[in-house]
C-alpha positions in Angstrom: -26.1 -8.1 -25.5 -26.0 -5.1 -23.1 -23.2 -4.3 -20.7 -23.8 -2.0 -17.7 -22.5 -1.3 -14.3 -24.0 -3.1 -11.4 -24.4 -1.5 -7.9 -21.2 -3.3 -6.9 -19.2 -1.9 -9.8 -20.3 1.7 -9.4 -17.3 2.5 -7.2 -15.0 1.7 -10.2 -16.4 4.6 -12.2 -14.1 7.6 -12.2 -17.0 10.2 -11.9 -18.7 9.0 -8.7 -18.1 10.0 -5.1 -15.7 7.8 -3.2 -14.5 6.3 -6.4 -11.9 3.4 -6.2 -11.0 3.9 -9.9 -7.5 5.3 -9.2 -6.6 2.6 -6.6 -7.6 -0.2 -8.9 -5.7 1.3 -11.8 -2.6 1.9 -9.6 -2.6 -1.6 -8.1 -4.0 -3.9 -10.7 -3.5 -2.5 -14.2 -0.6 -3.3 -16.5 1.6 -0.3 -16.6 0.9 0.8 -13.1 4.0 -0.8 -11.8 2.7 -3.0 -8.9 1.4 -5.6 -11.3 4.7 -5.9 -13.1 6.7 -6.2 -9.8 5.1 -9.6 -9.1 6.8 -11.2 -12.2 10.2 -10.8 -10.4 9.2 -12.4 -7.1 11.3 -15.6 -7.8 14.5 -13.6 -8.2 13.6 -11.6 -5.1 13.4 -14.7 -3.0 16.7 -15.9 -4.3 18.7 -12.7 -4.0 16.8 -10.5 -1.5 16.7 -7.7 -4.1 13.5 -5.8 -4.9 11.6 -7.4 -7.8 10.1 -4.1 -8.8 13.6 -2.6 -9.4 14.8 -5.7 -11.3 11.7 -5.9 -13.6 11.2 -2.1 -14.2 14.8 -1.0 -14.0 14.3 1.5 -11.2 12.8 1.9 -7.8 9.1 2.3 -7.0 9.2 6.1 -6.5 11.6 6.7 -9.4 9.2 4.7 -11.6 6.4 7.2 -10.9 8.7 10.1 -11.5 9.6 8.7 -14.9 6.1 7.8 -15.8 3.9 10.8 -14.9 0.6 9.3 -16.0 1.1 6.3 -13.7 2.4 8.6 -11.0 -0.7 10.8 -11.3 -3.0 7.8 -10.9 -1.0 6.5 -7.9 -1.1 10.0 -6.3 -4.9 10.2 -6.9 -5.3 6.8 -5.3 -3.4 7.9 -2.2 -4.7 11.4 -1.6 -5.8 12.2 2.0 -8.5 15.0 2.4 -8.2 17.6 5.2 -9.6 16.2 8.5 -9.5 12.6 7.3 -7.9 9.8 9.3 -5.4 7.5 7.9 -6.4 3.9 8.5 -3.9 1.1 8.0 -5.1 -2.5 8.0 -2.0 -4.4 9.1 -0.9 -7.5 10.8 1.4 -6.1 13.5 4.5 -8.2 13.8 5.2 -9.2 17.5 8.4 -8.1 19.1 9.2 -11.8 19.6 10.7 -14.1 17.0 7.8 -16.6 16.7 6.5 -17.3 13.3 3.3 -15.5 12.3 1.4 -15.4 9.0 2.1 -11.7 8.6 5.8 -12.4 8.2 4.9 -13.9 4.8 3.6 -10.5 3.7 7.3 -9.5 3.9 7.8 -11.4 0.7 5.2 -9.2 -1.1 6.8 -6.0 0.3 10.3 -7.2 -0.7 9.0 -8.0 -4.2 7.3 -4.6 -4.9 9.0 -1.9 -2.8 11.8 -3.4 -0.8 9.6 -2.7 2.3 8.7 -4.8 5.2 6.1 -5.5 7.9 6.4 -3.7 11.2 5.8 -3.8 14.9 3.4 -1.3 16.6 6.5 0.6 17.9 7.9 0.8 14.4 4.6 2.0 13.0 4.5 4.8 15.6 8.0 5.9 14.6 7.3 5.6 10.8 4.0 7.6 11.1 5.7 10.2 13.4 8.4 10.7 10.8 5.6 11.5 8.2 3.9 14.0 10.6 1.2 11.5 11.7 0.2 10.5 15.2 -1.0 7.0 15.8 -4.2 7.5 17.7 -5.4 4.0 18.2 -4.8 0.3 17.4 -8.0 -1.6 17.0 -7.7 -5.4 17.1 -10.0 -7.4 14.9 -11.3 -11.0 15.0 -8.7 -12.0 12.5 -4.9 -11.5 12.4 -5.2 -7.8 11.2 -5.4 -4.7 13.3 -6.7 -1.3 12.3 -4.2 1.5 13.0 -5.8 4.9 13.1 -3.6 7.9 12.6 -4.2 11.6 12.2 -2.0 14.4 10.8 -0.2 16.2 13.5 -1.3 19.8 13.9 1.1 22.7 14.3 3.0 22.7 17.6 
C-alpha cells in the first residue's frame, strides 16, 4: 500500500508556498491548546469561566509563553507579511438584542479564550487599538461578512 499527498492535501505540507501546516497544527493538534480547551466547555457554560484556563491551568497567551514550541507554531500560523491585508470572516453581531446564530459562537469564544463576538463598531475599535484600519466590510450570501483591514501607516 502506498500513501501520498493528493492535490488537496498539498497545503498541509510544511515546505510549500502558502502552507496551512502551522494553522492546522495550532488549531487541531493535541498539545496546541485550542483542542484541549473544548473539553472544558461544559464547565464554561455553567460558570462563565474560560474552559481553556480551567483545563490547562493558565490563560491562552500564558500557555504559549510557557510552551514555546506550541507558541512558535501559533505565531507562524498568525504571521502577516508586509503589504498584506487582514481578512476576518465574522458574523457581525447587530446592535439590537434580537437572537442571531452568531451569538452561539460566543460559547466557543468563552470556552477557548474568554473572548466574544462583536459589532462592526466594536471591531473598528479593536482593530484600531492594534494599529489596523478597517477598510471595508463585505457582506456575503450567508451570515458571515468579510472584514478587510490594513496596518495603519505612520502618521
